[in-house]
C-alpha positions in Angstrom: 24.5 36.5 -38.1 21.6 34.1 -38.1 19.0 34.7 -35.4 19.8 38.4 -34.9 16.9 40.6 -34.2 18.8 43.9 -34.6 21.9 45.0 -36.5 25.1 45.7 -34.6 28.3 47.5 -35.5 31.5 45.7 -34.7 33.9 46.8 -34.1 40.4 72.1 -53.6 42.8 73.4 -51.0 46.1 71.6 -51.6 48.6 70.8 -54.3 48.8 67.0 -54.5 52.5 67.0 -54.7 53.1 68.9 -51.4 54.0 67.2 -48.2 52.0 68.1 -45.2 54.0 68.6 -42.1 52.6 67.9 -38.6 53.3 68.1 -34.9 52.3 65.7 -32.3 48.9 66.7 -30.8 47.2 65.8 -27.6 43.7 64.4 -27.7 41.2 66.3 -25.6 40.4 64.4 -22.4 36.7 65.6 -22.5 34.9 65.5 -25.8 31.8 67.7 -26.2 28.8 66.0 -27.7 28.9 68.5 -30.6 32.2 66.9 -31.7 30.8 63.4 -31.7 29.1 63.2 -35.1 27.7 59.8 -34.3 25.3 61.2 -31.7 22.0 62.1 -33.4 20.9 65.7 -32.8 17.2 65.2 -33.4 14.6 62.6 -33.0 13.9 60.7 -36.3 10.6 59.6 -37.6 9.6 56.0 -37.0 10.4 53.5 -39.7 9.6 49.8 -39.2 10.7 46.8 -41.1 8.1 44.4 -42.6 7.4 41.1 -40.9 7.4 38.0 -43.1 6.3 34.5 -42.4 8.5 31.8 -43.9 6.8 28.6 -45.1 8.4 25.2 -45.7 7.2 24.9 -49.4 7.9 27.5 -52.1 5.0 29.7 -52.9 4.5 32.5 -55.5 5.7 35.9 -54.1 2.9 37.7 -52.2 2.7 41.5 -52.3 4.4 41.6 -48.9 7.2 39.4 -50.1 7.6 41.4 -53.3 7.9 44.5 -51.1 10.6 42.9 -49.0 12.5 41.9 -52.1 12.2 45.5 -53.3 13.3 46.9 -50.0 16.4 44.7 -50.1 17.3 45.8 -53.6 16.7 49.5 -52.9 18.5 49.3 -49.6 21.5 47.8 -51.3 21.6 50.3 -54.1 21.6 53.1 -51.5 24.4 51.3 -49.6 26.6 51.2 -52.7 25.9 54.9 -53.3 26.9 55.6 -49.7 30.1 53.5 -49.8 31.0 55.3 -53.1 30.3 58.7 -51.6 32.4 58.1 -48.4 35.4 56.4 -50.0 38.6 58.0 -51.5 41.1 55.8 -53.3 44.5 55.8 -54.9 45.6 53.4 -57.7 49.2 52.1 -57.5 51.5 50.5 -60.1 53.7 47.7 -58.7 55.4 46.6 -61.9 54.5 46.1 -65.6 52.0 43.4 -64.7 50.9 44.0 -61.1 48.9 46.9 -59.7 46.8 47.8 -56.7 44.4 50.1 -55.1 44.3 51.8 -51.7 40.9 52.8 -50.4 39.9 54.7 -47.3 36.2 54.6 -46.3 34.9 57.0 -43.7 32.3 55.4 -41.4 29.9 58.4 -41.6 26.6 58.3 -39.8 24.8 58.0 -43.1 26.9 55.0 -44.2 26.3 53.3 -40.8 22.6 54.0 -41.3 22.5 52.5 -44.8 24.5 49.5 -43.6 22.1 48.9 -40.8 19.1 49.2 -43.1 20.5 46.7 -45.6 21.5 44.3 -42.8 18.0 44.4 -41.2 16.4 43.7 -44.6 18.8 40.9 -45.2 18.1 39.1 -42.0 14.4 40.1 -42.1 14.8 41.6 -38.6 11.5 42.3 -36.7 11.5 45.5 -34.9 11.7 49.3 -35.2 14.2 50.5 -37.8 14.8 53.7 -35.9 15.9 51.8 -32.8 18.3 49.6 -34.9 19.9 52.7 -36.5 20.3 54.5 -33.2 21.7 51.4 -31.6 24.3 51.1 -34.4 25.3 54.8 -34.1 25.5 54.5 -30.3 28.0 51.6 -30.5 30.3 53.8 -32.7 29.7 56.9 -30.6 31.0 55.4 -27.4 34.4 54.9 -29.0 34.8 58.7 -29.1 36.8 58.5 -32.3 36.4 59.2 -36.0 36.5 55.8 -37.7 37.9 54.9 -41.1 38.3 51.6 -42.9 41.6 51.2 -44.8 41.7 48.6 -47.5 44.7 47.7 -49.7 44.4 45.4 -52.7 47.2 44.2 -54.9 46.6 42.2 -58.1 48.5 40.2 -60.8 46.9 39.1 -64.0 45.7 35.5 -64.0 48.3 33.0 -65.2 51.1 35.6 -65.1 54.0 34.8 -62.9 55.0 38.1 -61.3 58.3 39.0 -59.7 57.7 38.9 -55.9 57.2 42.4 -54.4 56.8 43.9 -51.0 54.1 46.5 -50.7 53.5 48.5 -47.4 51.8 51.6 -46.2 52.8 53.0 -42.8 49.3 53.5 -41.3 50.6 55.8 -38.5 51.6 58.2 -41.3 48.1 58.6 -42.8 47.4 62.2 -41.7 43.9 63.7 -41.2 43.5 67.4 -41.7 41.6 69.3 -39.0 38.6 71.4 -39.5 40.4 74.8 -39.3 43.1 73.6 -41.8 45.9 74.2 -39.3 46.3 70.8 -37.6 47.5 67.5 -39.1 46.5 64.5 -37.1 47.8 61.0 -36.9 45.5 58.1 -35.9 45.0 57.7 -32.2 44.8 53.9 -32.7 45.3 51.6 -35.7 44.6 47.9 -36.2 47.9 46.2 -35.8 47.3 44.1 -39.0 47.6 47.3 -41.0 51.4 47.2 -40.4 51.7 44.0 -42.4 53.7 43.9 -45.7 51.8 42.7 -48.7 52.8 40.7 -51.8 50.9 40.5 -55.0 48.2 39.4 -55.3 47.3 40.1 -51.7 45.0 42.2 -49.6 44.7 43.8 -46.2 42.0 45.6 -44.2 41.7 47.3 -40.8 40.5 50.4 -38.9 42.0 53.8 -38.3 40.7 55.7 -35.3 41.3 59.5 -35.2 40.5 61.9 -32.3 37.3 63.8 -32.4 39.1 66.9 -31.0 42.6 67.9 -30.0 44.1 70.5 -27.7 45.0 73.8 -29.2 45.6 77.3 -27.7 44.5 76.1 -24.2 41.3 74.8 -25.7 39.8 72.0 -27.8 39.6 72.2 -31.6 37.2 69.8 -33.4 38.9 67.7 -36.0 35.8 67.8 -38.2 33.5 70.8 -37.8 30.0 70.6 -39.3 29.8 74.4 -39.7 33.1 74.9 -41.5 34.2 71.6 -43.1 33.1 70.8 -46.6 35.7 68.1 -47.2 37.6 65.4 -45.4 41.3 65.5 -46.5 43.7 62.7 -45.7 47.4 62.4 -46.7 49.0 59.0 -47.3 52.6 60.1 -46.6 54.1 57.2 -48.6 53.5 53.9 -50.2 56.5 51.6 -50.2 57.0 49.2 -53.1 60.1 47.1 -52.4 62.7 49.7 -51.4 61.1 52.6 -53.3 58.7 55.0 -51.5 56.2 57.0 -53.6 54.0 59.8 -52.4 52.6 61.7 -50.8 49.0 61.1 -51.9 46.1 63.4 -50.9 42.6 61.9 -50.7 39.5 64.0 -50.5 35.8 63.3 -49.9 33.0 65.7 -49.5 31.8 66.0 -45.9 28.4 66.6 -44.5 27.0 65.7 -41.1 23.3 65.8 -41.8 21.9 62.5 -40.9 18.6 61.6 -42.6 16.8 59.0 -40.5 13.5 59.2 -42.4 13.0 57.0 -45.4 15.1 53.8 -45.2 16.5 54.2 -48.6 16.9 56.5 -51.6 16.3 55.3 -55.1 19.3 55.8 -57.4 18.9 57.7 -60.7 19.0 54.4 -62.5 16.8 51.8 -60.7 18.6 49.0 -62.4 22.1 50.1 -61.3 23.8 47.9 -58.8 20.9 45.4 -59.1 21.3 42.3 -57.0 18.6 39.7 -56.5 19.7 38.8 -53.0 22.5 41.1 -51.8 24.8 39.6 -49.3 28.0 40.7 -47.5 31.2 39.0 -48.7 34.6 38.1 -47.2 36.3 38.3 -50.6 38.3 41.3 -51.8 37.1 42.9 -55.1 38.2 41.0 -58.2 39.1 44.2 -60.0 40.4 47.6 -59.2 38.8 49.8 -61.9 36.0 52.3 -61.2 33.3 50.1 -62.7 29.9 49.4 -61.1 31.1 45.8 -60.7 34.0 47.0 -58.5 31.7 49.2 -56.3 29.2 46.3 -55.8 32.0 44.0 -54.8 33.7 46.5 -52.6 30.4 47.4 -50.9 29.8 43.7 -50.1 33.3 43.6 -48.6 32.8 46.7 -46.5 29.4 45.3 -45.4 31.1 42.1 -44.1 33.6 44.1 -42.1 31.1 46.5 -40.5 28.5 43.9 -39.3 29.3 41.0 -36.9 
């Protein structure tokens, strides 16, 4: 990512024991802009990144450098908050010693915005923050899909020899509930790697792409509707451990489409939470599967790595 001047994106209604049935739905050929949540609906205020001059010899932090360090920290704290807000997860038990976690993260406009802000601070990009954010949103908008990141992590305790297991999740059977609660929608596209069977310890990550709208009653029905949807609900139909299938599992996250492009970051309630001196994306899966701050910091760095080139 060295040398970049702008950030780019790469590519309580249900009982949790009930199985959602579905029919095959046809994606609308023409998608109205109102259905594409990645298209901003208003002009944001201008936000610029600071410009820093790098010298060859270490110098005490200047006020400008202190501000840049503060921006990086605040931006990362906000990024962790956004990843947490837009992620739903399920814990799985593999055997007496091995366990795992399945996470689905929605690439919401606010998450993309927070990721772009953190990346621009990390690389000390020179330019207009508004343009960088809009550029990132446009690169997702042209896909005309709702984009989710599926991450599966399996773990065994260090030093413990576990019986070999095969863990798999059929990604085509991860169903998204439509805005009007009547349609249950499979992904339009999935990353082929998501069909891989895992061992323990192991990990897998890839994208799920859902339609923005589907045909219904001779018209188009938005999958997510900003006026009526308060939640995103997905069903993982089954998780297979060896020859045993468990499930279904329902995952819910609160949904809102209001994109705030004003201030580049929002201070968390605790300014020392998620503190990182120099936050960086990471290729490594989280080292734990609990709900601790450490997990969310590690998972955020992992998501960051997979969203930015």
